[in-house]
N, C-alpha and C positions, 0 to 999 in steps of 0.2 A: 504494500500500500504506500510506503514511503520511499520508493525507489528514486534514485537520482533522476531528475527531470532533464530530458534532452529536448530543447526547444526546436520547433520547426519554423519559427518565425523571428528568431533573434537577428537583429541588425548589427553586423560586425562594425558598422560605422558609428554606432552609439559610443559615447565616452564611458570610461569606467567610472565607478563611484570614487570620487576624489576627496571628499571631506564633508563637513557638516551641512553645507548648502545642498549637496546632492542627496544626503541622507534625509534631510527635511522634505525635499521634493518627493522622494521615493515613499517615505512613510505617509505623507499626506495623500498621495495618489492611491496608495494601497488602502488606507482607511476609508477613503471615498468609495472605493469598490466594495470593501467589506461591509460598510454600513448599508449599501444598496443591495447587497446579496440576500436572496430569500432565506438562506439557511443561517448565515452569520449575523445579518442585520438585526433580527429580533434579539439575539443574545447580547449584542453590544448595546442596543438602544433600549429594549424593554426590560431586560434582566439586569445587566450590569449598569444600566443608566449612565453610560460613559459620557463624560464631558470631554468632547474631542479637543477643545482648546487647552484643557488641562492635561490631557493624556498624550497629545502629540510630542511635547518636549521630553516627556519621560521616555517615550518610545525612541525618540531620536537619540537620547542619551544611551539607551540600551544598544541600538544598532551601531552607534559610533564606537561604543566600547567593544562590541563584537568584532567589528571590521577593522578598527584602528587601535585597539587596546587603549582607549582614551581614559578608562577608569572613571567614567561619569555615572554609570549605573551601579547603585549600591543596594538595590532592593532585592527581595526574594520573589522571583517570577512564579515559582511553583506555588507559594502560599496564595498569591492573588488568584491563580487559576483553580486552586483547590476550593477556595471560597466560592468562586463562580460555579464550579462543578457541582457543589452541594445544592445549588439553586437550579441549574440548567441541565445537569447530567450530560456533560460533554463527552462525545465519543469519537470514534474513528472518522466518521463522516465530517464532523466539524473540523478536525485537524487536517484531514485531506483537502477540504475546501479552502481552509486558511492557507495551506501550503501552495495549492494551485493558484490562488489569487496573488500571493506574494511572488511566486515564480513568474507569473505572467507580467506583473508590474515591473519586476526587475528587468525582465527581457525586453519590455517595451521601452525602457529608459536607458538601460546600460548594457555594456558587454565588457568583459575583461576579468582580470584576476579577482578583484574585490566583488564584482557582480557574481562570479561563480562562488566565492566564499559566502556571500549573503544567501544564496540559494541552498548551499550545502548545510550551512548552520541552521537555516530554517527547517530543513528536512530533519536534522538531528533533534531540534527543539520540538517539532511536532510529534515525532516518534516517541521521544522521551516523556513529554507531558501526557500523551495519550496512554502510554503504558503505566506510568506512575499513578495517574488519576483513576485508572481502571484496574488497580490491584496488582500490577506487575512491577518488574524492576525497570528503572529508567536507563539501565546500562545496555549497550548494544552487545555486550558479552553475556553469553548464557552459560551458566554452570551446568555441567552434566551431573545429574543425580544418579547414583548407583543404588541398585537394590541391596538391601542388607544381606550380609553373608549368611549362608545357611550353616547351622552348626550340627 
C-alpha cells in the first residue's frame, strides 16, 4: 500500500525544493487539496477543526526540519495523530490518500533530490503512523517470532 511512488507526470524542468519559501508553497498547495478531498477534508475540517492559518507554519517547520535538518519542529506528531485517531478512526485509506495527495503536489511543483526525499519521508510517515495507530509496530523491520521449543 505504501510503495515508492513513481510519477508518470513529473516535470524534470521543475526546480527542486530549495528552502522555506518552497516548503511554504508546497505545504499550502497540499493542504488546499487535502481540505477539498472527500475523504480527508471532513477529518481536517469537521473532526480536527484545523485552523489552517495556525497549522501551516507548524507544518512548514516540520517539513523544513525533515528536508533540511532545520531543527524547527519540536512537537510529537504521533501524539497529535493518536488524539485525532481516537475521534476519527484513521486507517489505511486515509494515509494512502494523504500520501497520494502529497506525492502529486510535490510532483506538480518540484523535481530533484529534496523532492524525492519529501516523497520518501512521507511514505515512511504514512506507513508508520498507520501501523502504530492501528496496533502494530511503527518500524519497517519485522521481528521473526519463533515457536516455543518442544520439550
